[in-house]
N, C-alpha and C positions, 0 to 999 in steps of 0.2 A: 504494500500500499504506499503510495507516495506521501511525502510529508504534507503536501497541500491537502490531500484527502483527509489525512489524520486531523489536521487543524480544522477543516470544514466540519468534521463530525463533532467537534467540541464547541462550535459556535452556532448561535441561532441564525435563522435566515436573515433577520434584521442586522445582526452583527456582520454577516458576510457582505450584505449590501453596503453597510456603512464602510467597511474596509475598502471596497471597490470605489465608492464615491470619494473617500478621503485620499486614497492613493492616486486616483485619476486627477484630483484637484492639485495634488503636489507635483506630479510628474508632468502632466500636460493640461494645465488649466484652460478652460474654454475661453476663447478670445483673449488669451494671454493674461487674464486677471484672475488671481486666486479668489475664491469665495471665502467669506468669513466662516468661523466655526458655527456661529448662530445660523447662517444660511444653510450650511451642510446638515446640521442637526434637524432643521425644519424639513428639509427634503427627505431625510431618513425617517423622521417621525419620532424623534427622541429629544430630550432636553439637551441643552448645551453641556451641562455638567455630566450627563450620562455619556455623551460622546467623548468628553474629556477623560473620564475614568477609563473608558475602553481604550483610548489612544495611548494613555500614559501609565495605566496601572494594571492592565490585563495582558499578561505575557503572551497568551494564545492569540489574542486579537492583534497584538503588535507584530508577532512573527508572521501571521497570515497576511497582514497589510504589507509588510516588507517584501514577502515573496511575490505578492501581486505587483508591487512597484518594480521589483526586479524584472518581472515578465514584461511590464509595460516599457521599461527602459530598454530592454534588450531589442525591442522592435525598432529602436532608433540607432542601432549600431552602424548600419550602413551610412547614415547621415554623419555620424561621428568620424568614420573612416574617410568620407568625402571631404570633410572639413580639415582633417589631418593632412590629406594629400594637397589641398589648396594651400595650406601653410607651408608645406615642403616645396611645392612647385612655384610659389609666389615670386615676385620680383626680388624680394630679399628673403630667401628661405630661412625658416625658423630652425635654429640649432636644437632647440628644445623639442620641437615636433619631430625632427629627424631622430633624436635620441629616443623619444617615445616609440617611434616606428621600429627602430632597431631592437629595442627591449621587447616590444610586443611580439616580435618574430624570433626572439631568442638569439639574435645576432650580436647582442651586446649585453654583458652581465657585469655586475659589480664583483670585484675580486678583492678579497681581503687576505692579506698575508700576516700571519702572526709568528713572531720570532721570540724565542726565549733565550736568555743568557744563562749559561751555566758556568760553574767554576771550571777553570782550566784543569784543575786536578781534582780527583775525587777525594772525599773525606773518609777517613778510616772509621771503623766501628768505635774505636777508642775515642776519637774526636767527637763523634756523635754522642756517645755516652757522657762525656764531659760536659757538652753543651746542654744535654737534658738535665744533668745534675744542677747546673748553674740556673736553668729555668725553674726547676723545682725549688731551689733555694729562694729565688725571687718571689715565687708564688707563695712559699711558706711564710715569708716576711710580711706579706700583705694580709694574711689571715688574722 
């Protein structure tokens, strides 16, 4: 069973509708203007406070709404890629856009090198035991 179906089973029909309305309002608001929470609540048929509690205090509702928003947003991926190419092919190509393109296709990755310094000579067991005894003495003094 998909995660979306699991969440739908835990929500009422009204909550599922609310999640769709809210996600749609956030991702692609009609006519470019987001509607207020009061307007959304009225459309859904609940109070503004009920909608608030669902949006910010109900983990199941929140996860379901986020999955819906992800689905809505993924429908715009081709537009994003088109804009990325416009930035790369423009009169002054964007280095940041080129970097993003290369990373997206795995052609450029961050590389971190960690080096550690070690003693040129190794310490003997006798030296280590002496150091441990000194530390024990220091810790013993603090008690």
